[in-house]
N, C-alpha and C positions, 0 to 999 in steps of 0.2 A: 522146113527140113528137106536137104535133098536126099537123104536115106533116114528110114526110121531109126530112132534111137533103139539101142538093144538094152534091155534092163537084166541085170545079171545079180541076182542074190539067192544067198543059200538061207532060207529059213530055219530056224532052230527053235519047235516048239517046245525044247526043253528050257529055254533061257527064261530066266526072270523078266526080261523085256517082251512086252505084249505083241504080237506078230504085226499091228498095224505100225508101232512106233519103230520096230526093224524095218519096214518098206520106207516111212517116212525118212529114218537115218540114211538108207542107202541110196535114196534119191537126193538127200543133202551132200553124201559123199561125191554122186556123180556131177552134181554142180559144181562143187567145190575143185574136184580133178580136172573140170573144163570137158567132159563128154556132154555135159549137158550146160548149153550157154544161155545167156540172156535173150527172150524171144524165143526160143526152142519151144515146140508144142510137145506135150506129153500125150501118150496114147488116150483113149477114154477108159473112164473105170472099168467097164466091162472086158475090153479089151485087156486091160492089165490084169485083171481078177482071172479071166482063162488062163495067159500064159504062166503066173505063178501059182493056180489051181488054190486060189483062196475063194471064200465069199466075197461078192462084190462090196458088201458092207464094209468090210473090212478096208478094202482099197479107199471106198468112201472116207472113212475115218481118216485115213493116212494122208488125204490130200486135204482134207479139212485144216489138219495139223498145220500142213505147210501152209497153206492159205493164211490161217491165222498167224502164222509166225513172219511170213513175209518172202519165203522162198518162191511161191508161185502168184501168180495171178489169173483170176477168171474173166474172161471176156464173154459176153452173153452172146449164144448162138456160135460160137467160134471154137470155144474149149479152155482149156488150162495150159498157160505158158509160163516157162520161167521169168520172173521178176527181173525187171531191167536195174532195179537198186536192190542188193542185196542183205540181209542182216550179217552181222559178224558171226562168221562160222566159230568160233572159238566159245562164244557166248551161249550157242545154241546147240552143239553137237554132244549132247549129253544123255542120259538116260531119260531127262524130262524133254517131252515135245515143244514146250515154250520156254525163251528165254526169261529168267527169273531173278530178281532183284532179292537180297536176303532180307528178310521181315525187319522192319525198322525197330522191332521192340528189342533187337538184339543187338543194335547198333549203340556202342557205348554202354551197355547193359550185359549184366551176366545173366539176365533172366529173358528165356523166351517164353511169352505168354501162348498156351495150347487154347484156343478159343473154341466155342461151341458152335460155330459155322458162319463167321464172317466175311464176307466177299472180298475179294482182292483187290483193293483200290488203286493198284498200279495198273490195272487194265481198264479202270473206268475212263468213260469218255471227257476228261478233266478239259482239253484243250477246247472241243467243241462247247462245253458247258460255258467256258468263259468266253467264248466268242460269242455266243447267244446274249449272254449277261451284256456284253460291250455295245451290242448291237441293240439291245433293249434301251439303254441309255443314250444311243446316239440318234433315238427317234426323234422327230420333230416336236412331238407332243409329250416328251419325257416328263415336262411339270406335272403332267397328269397322273404320272406314276407315284409320284410323292404324297399323293393325299390318301386317305382311307379309303377301303376298298372293302368287300362283303365279309361278313363274319363266316359264311359258307365255304369262302375260298373263290378265286379267281372263275367268273361264270365259264370262260373259253375252255379252261383246265379241266373244271368240272365234266364239262361236256367229253373232252377226250377220254377222261378216266370211264365216263361211262359208254362210251362207245367200246372202252377198251372189256369192260366187265361184260356186256351185252354179247359182243362179237366172240371174243376169245374163251370167255369161262359162263355162256350160256345163261346168263342173267337177265330179268327184265327190269331195270331200273331206269330213272332220267333224272335231269341234275337237280329236282327236287329230293329225291332219294339220298342224295352224299352231302357229306361236310369235309372239307379237306382239314388235316391237323398237322402239329410239327410231329411225325412220326407216327408209328402205330401205338406206343404205348401211352402218348397223349389221348389217342381214339379210344384206346382200354380202359383209361381213368376218364374219360367223358360219359363213355356206354355206362360205366359203372356208378357214376354218380346221378346220371339221369334215368336208369332202370332200377336202380334197386335204392332199399331204405333199411333202416336199422331194423334187425329182427327176421329180414328176408335170408332165403339159404338159395347158394349157389353149388351145384354140383362141377366137381373140377375133374381133370385126370390126374391119375398119381400111378407114376411120376409125370410131371407137368411143368409148366411154366411160372415161376415164383412171382417175375414181376407181375403179371397177371392177377395172380392171388393177392398181391398186395394192394392191387387197385381195386379189387373188389373190398377189401377188409377195410378200406378207407371208406367205403359206402356205408359202413357198419353191417354188412351182411355177413352170415355165416357160411363157411368153407364145409362141403361134406365130399370127401374124395371116393373115386369110383375107379377101380382097375384098368389096367391095360395089358392085354396080349398081344399076338401078332396079328388079329383082325381090327386092332385100334381099342377104345374103350369099350369096356365090358356092360352089354345091355342088360345082365342079371343085377350087377352091381347097382345099377340106375333104378331099375324095377324096384329094389329092395328100399332104396332110400325114399323114393317116392311114396311107398305104403309107409313107413314112418315118419315122414315128413309132411305136413299139409302147405306150407308155405314155399315151397320150390319156386323160387321166379326164374331161373335161368340156368343153363350148362354151359360151361366154357369148354370147347373143343379144337383140337388142332387136326383136322380129320385127313389133310392131303398128305402130308408127313407130319406124324404125332411128335409133338417135342416131349421128353429128348429122345425117342426109342427111333423114330423115322418112318414108323410103319402106316401104312395107309389103311383108313378105314375100309372094312368090305362093304360091298353094295347091300347084303343084306343086311348089315347094322346101320346103315345110312338110313334105310328105309324102315327099319324099326325105330329107331331115333325121332326121324321125322313123324312117325305113328304117335309115340309117345309125347312127343311137345304138342302136338295138336289136341291130344285126348287131354292132358294135364295143364296147357295153357303156358307153359313155361318157353321162355325164350333161348333159342340155341343163339351163343355169341360164339361165331365161326372165326378163328385167326388163322389166315391163309398168308403164313408170313414169306414162302418163298416159293410162291406158285410158279414164277417164271423159268424155274432152273431145273426141267425135267428132261430125261434122256430118252423115254421110250417116244413110240409111236403117236401114243393117245394120251393127252394130258387128263387127270381125273379133274370132273366139273365139280365146283363147291357143292355143298349141302343147298345154299342160298339159291341155287339155280333150280332147285325142285319146285315146278309150280303148285305141289300140294302144301308146301310148307308155309304156315299162316303167320310165325312168328319169327324172326332172324335179326341180328344183327352181324354184319360183314366187316372184316377190318383188314386192311392190307397197307403196303409201305412200298414207296419207291426208294429207300434207304439201300435194300440190298441189290436193287437192279442197276444204281447208278454207284452210290458209295454212301457208306454209313453215316458220314459227316453231312448228307444230305438230308434234313430231317423233313420229309413230305409222306405222310401217311394220310390214309381216309378212311372214313367210316359210312358204311351204307345199310340201309334198312328198308322195308316195304313200309314201315309205320313213318310218314312224314310227321306226325305229331312229336316223335321221338328225336327225329332229325332237326327241328325245328327247336327242341329242348337244347340239345347238344349244342347248336350254333350260338344260343344265349348263352349259356354258361362259358365256352369257349371265348365269346366276346368280352367276358368279364376278366379272362385271365391272359389274354392273348389279344384282342380285339380285333387284328383280321390275319396273322398268320404272314408268310414271306409271299406276298404277290408278286414280286418282282423275279423271285426264283421261281415260281411256277408259271411265269410267262416263258422264264429261258427254257424250263423244261419242257413246255407245251412246244415251243418251238424246235424242240429236239424229236419231239415226237411226231410233229409234222414233215420234218424235213427227212425222216427215218432213221436218224442218228441212232435213237434208242433202240428200233427195231433190229438193226444191225448188230448194235452191242450187244442185245440179248443172245442173238444167233451166235455170235463171236464168245460170249462168255460161258453160253451152255456147252460149246464144245471145248471150251478151255477145261471147265469145270468137270466134265466128263471124263475128259482125260487124266485131270487131278485126282478124281474119284479112282479109275482104272490104276493108278501108280500106287494108290493108296494101298488098294486090294493087295497089289503084289507084296507091298511090303508088309502087310499084315501076316500075310502067306508065308514070306521070309523068315519073320521073325517070332509071330505069335501064331502061326497056324494050328499047332494043336494045343495050345494055352487059353484060347478064346473062341467064343462064337461070335457071329455078325450075320446082317444080311446087306448084301451089296444093294445100297439106295438106288431107287430107279429116277431120284432127281435130288435136288437140295444140295446142302454146303457140308454135311458130317455123317459121321459112322456112329452108330451105337455099337459097344464092344462090351460084351460081357464074358468076365473071365469064369471057366470051368468050374474053378474052386472057388469058395469065399475067400475073399482077400480084405485087407486092413487097408482101406482107403485112407484115411488120415496119415496112416504111417508111410503109405506109399507116396503121399503128396509130399510129406516132408523128406522123404529121401530124393526125391525129385527134384525139390526145390535147390539142396544141395548140390545136387548135378546141374543145374542152373535151367529148369522148366518151372513153371508157373500154370497148374491146370486147375479146372473147374472139378470140385469135387462132388460126388453123387449125393450129398446133402443138399446141395443146391437144387435138385429136381424133386427132392421128395417131400412129403407132407408129413405121414406120421412114421416111418421107418425108412432106413438107407438101404438104397436099390445098390444092388451089386453091379453096376456097369458105367459107364462113362462114356460121353457124347465127345467123340473126336472131330472138330471143325479140320477141314482139308485144306481150305480154299485160298486162306491166305499165306501159307507156308509154302517156303519152297520144299523141292525134292529131298535136301540134303537134310533140313530142318525135320522134315516128317521122318525120314530115316532114323535121325537121332534120336528122336523121342521115341518112336515106336522100339527101337532096339533098348533104349533104356529103360522103359517098361517091360520089356520081356524080361530083362535082368530081375525085375523086382517080384515078378509072378512066380 
């Protein structure tokens, strides 16, 4: 640039639109008007922050939005530049920082599904996955792929998952400690069948994740609910249950982001739970269902990463990383005997899983596609979280309480007064919304709260639903 671009914007701190979105949209306006042209360099984030008198992190967030949308490109060691090929201005210049298509559930249907935290399949690396799949079939030895493979899952894929668990989540496992499954629910079922017997007890979080409860119930085990507060599962409840029942075999927890309340288990309770597990000999079944998407600077490490924990089963999934339809999960444990038992049972019902898909995803891991997608998706979901918070404040600010989640794909919203959720659900149905009612999270009582998944909905759909909900509170 012959002369430096002068960025002029009047920031409105009273606006419903977040400051970083105001900055992003102002840069889009300058690109659209021609003040910024393809190839023009933007000032550095520190320079822009000083000019606008805002925190540098605000500028970084604004630039991240524009990079994801395609307005800007980043060149290593050179800086940030206006992209040569630009997105359609009309599709992106909205209160949303990312162009979004309407949820498929509304196409040709009067019902909009309000889920409990599904990822947005529209941003999934589908083309890259399809390309990897085709490349595998174009290999010279492709005939070898059509035979049976290990019931543990593809060895190279297991090694990649092991590397991720050890390097990013602080665990100490190898390929003998892990079995690949068709999604986390299969992993849960296999763990229940191999770990539990009729008459055993399993402690569960209440409210909690019913599909896991059903897997435990199928094994013949009995469920014992423990309460949850803003620090996670309540240790006093666990101690009381341990004193009452002698045959407690396991506890099922979601400590990273408790389902459905999204709270993170405190370090104090983590250590207390580990101590109880070691003392009483029960296994901690840890469901880390959306570890990848965290918005803070320090991700919380799993319970299973603590060296002092003697008995654990760790369950994760690739379905939220890539797309819900991609059914790849995994189960890890420091008990190799248990993993061998899991693999033998898995072979009876599934023989080998989807080895070709495992190799395709492995290719995306090796070429960096998964890493780039997680970074892109995390920025996308953080923006969606912030937009949802703005809408909650706008429509429900004085009617509900909630915590802004530090990660994941959902809010837990609690009305300030007791409401009839069945009646609310029926009235929302009449307005074209289908929601998950609190009884879906409840063991022995109905909780006065709902889990709102925001990731797969457009901003307009979110506002329409939150506004309709506010009218009923």
